[in-house]
N, C-alpha and C positions, 0 to 999 in steps of 0.2 A: 424421597431423599430429604435429608435434614436441610431445612431452609437456610441455616447459617452456613452449612457446607457449600450449598449452591451459591449463596451470596459471595462466599470467599472465592469460588471459581470465577465468578463474574468479575470480582475485583482484580484477581490475578490476570485475567484476560485483558481488562482495561488498562492495567498497569503496563503490560507488555505492549499494547497498542500505543500507549503514550510514549514509551521508550522508542518504539519503532518509528513513530512520527518524527522524533528528534533525529534519528538516523536518516530518514528520508529527506528531511529539511537540509541536512548537511550535504547529502549526495546530489541534490537537485541541480544546483548551479553548475557543479562540475560536469555532470552528465549533459546538461543543456549546452554547455560550451563545446563539448566533444561532438555532438550531433551535427550533421551537415545537411541531410535531406530536409527541405523546407516543411514538408508535412509532418515529419518527425519532430522538428523543432517546435512547431505549432502544438502538436499533441503533448509534448513535454511541458510546454508553458501552461496548457489547459490542465494537465495533470498536477502541476504545481499549485494552481488555484484550487483545484478540487481537494488536494491533500490539506490545504489550509482549512477548508471547511470540515474535513474529517477531524482535524485536530480540535476544532471548536466542538464538534459533536462528542468526541471522546471526553473532553473537559466537562461538558454538560452531563454526560453519563457518569463520570466520576463523582460529580456533585450529587447526582440522584442516588448513588449507592452509598454515599457517606464518606468518600475519600478512599485513596489507595496508598499503599507503600510504594516507593520508587524502586525500580529494578532496571536492569539492562535487558536489551532484546538481542541476545546473542545470535539468533537466527538471521535477523536483518543486518546485523553488523557483519556477519560472515558473508552474507549475500552481497553486501556492498563491496567487500574486499575482492570477491570473485568478479564482480562487475568491473572493478578497476583493472584487474588482470586481463579480462577479455578485451576491454577497450585499449589497453596498452599494447597488446599483441596484434591488434588488427593491422593488416598490411595495406588496406585500402579504406577510403571513406565509406564505401558501401558495406564492407565487412564490419567496420566499426558500428555503423548505424544498425545493421542486422544484429550485432551483438548487444547493442543497447536495447533493441526491441526484445530480444530473447530474455535478457536480464529483467527488463521492465515487466514482461509478462509473468515471469516467475514471482516477482514481487507482488504483482496484482493478484495472483492466485493465492499467495499468502494472505493478503488482505481480504479476499473473498471468503476464505476459510475462517479467518479470525473473526471478521465482522459477523459472518453468518452463525458461527458457533455461539458467540457471546449474545447475539440477538435472540437466539433460541433459548438460551439459559435465562436471559432477562425476561422473556415472555413467561416462562415458567415461574419466575420469582415475582412477577407483578411489576416489573420496571418497564412500564409501557413506553415512556419517552425514549429510553435507551433502545428498546426493541425497534421502535419505528425508525429512529435515526440511523441505527446500524444497518437495518434492512435497506434504507436509502443508499447507504455507503456501498453495500454489496452490489446494488444495481449500477451505481456509477462505476465501480471497479470492473464489472462485467462489460459495460459499454466501452471503457478505456481499453480493455483487453481486445475487444472486437476491432477497435480503431487501430491498435498496434498490428493486428493480423493483416488488416487492409493495407497498411503502409508497407509492411514487409513484402506483401504480394506485389505492390507497385515497384519496389526496389528490385525485386527478383525479375519481374517482367521486363524491366528496362535493360537488363544485362544481355 
C-alpha cells in the first residue's frame, strides 16, 4: 500500500479518536452522577482517569504522525445520545446501572476496535510509539470491559 495513503488512514483514525475523547469527556460526569451502584461508580471514576491517559496518548500519536485535521465523531456522538435515552427511560436504579454498563461496554468495544486498528496501521507505517501506546489502550479497554461485566453480574445476582 502507498505509504502516504496508509499515513492518511492513521491520521483519520487518530482524528476520530481525538473527537471521540471530547465526546467521552462531556458524557463522563453526567453518567457518573446517574450511576448508583458503588462498584459501578468506582469503575466509572477509574474509567475517567484512564480516558484522560488515552487522550494524552492520542495527542502524542498525533504529534508523531505530524498532526491531523479536526473532525467530529458521529459514532460516539450518536452513542452518547442513545445512552442518555436509556438512562432516562430506566424505571429503577438497577435498570439504569445496567443500561450504563451496556452503553459503556458498547463504547469500550468501539475503543478496542479503533485503538487496535490504528495500532496495526501504525506498526506497518513505522510509528512505533503510536503502536505501543494504542496497544496499551486496547488492553486497558478490555480490562474495563471485563470489570463492567463483573459489575453487571453482581447487580443481576442481587435481584
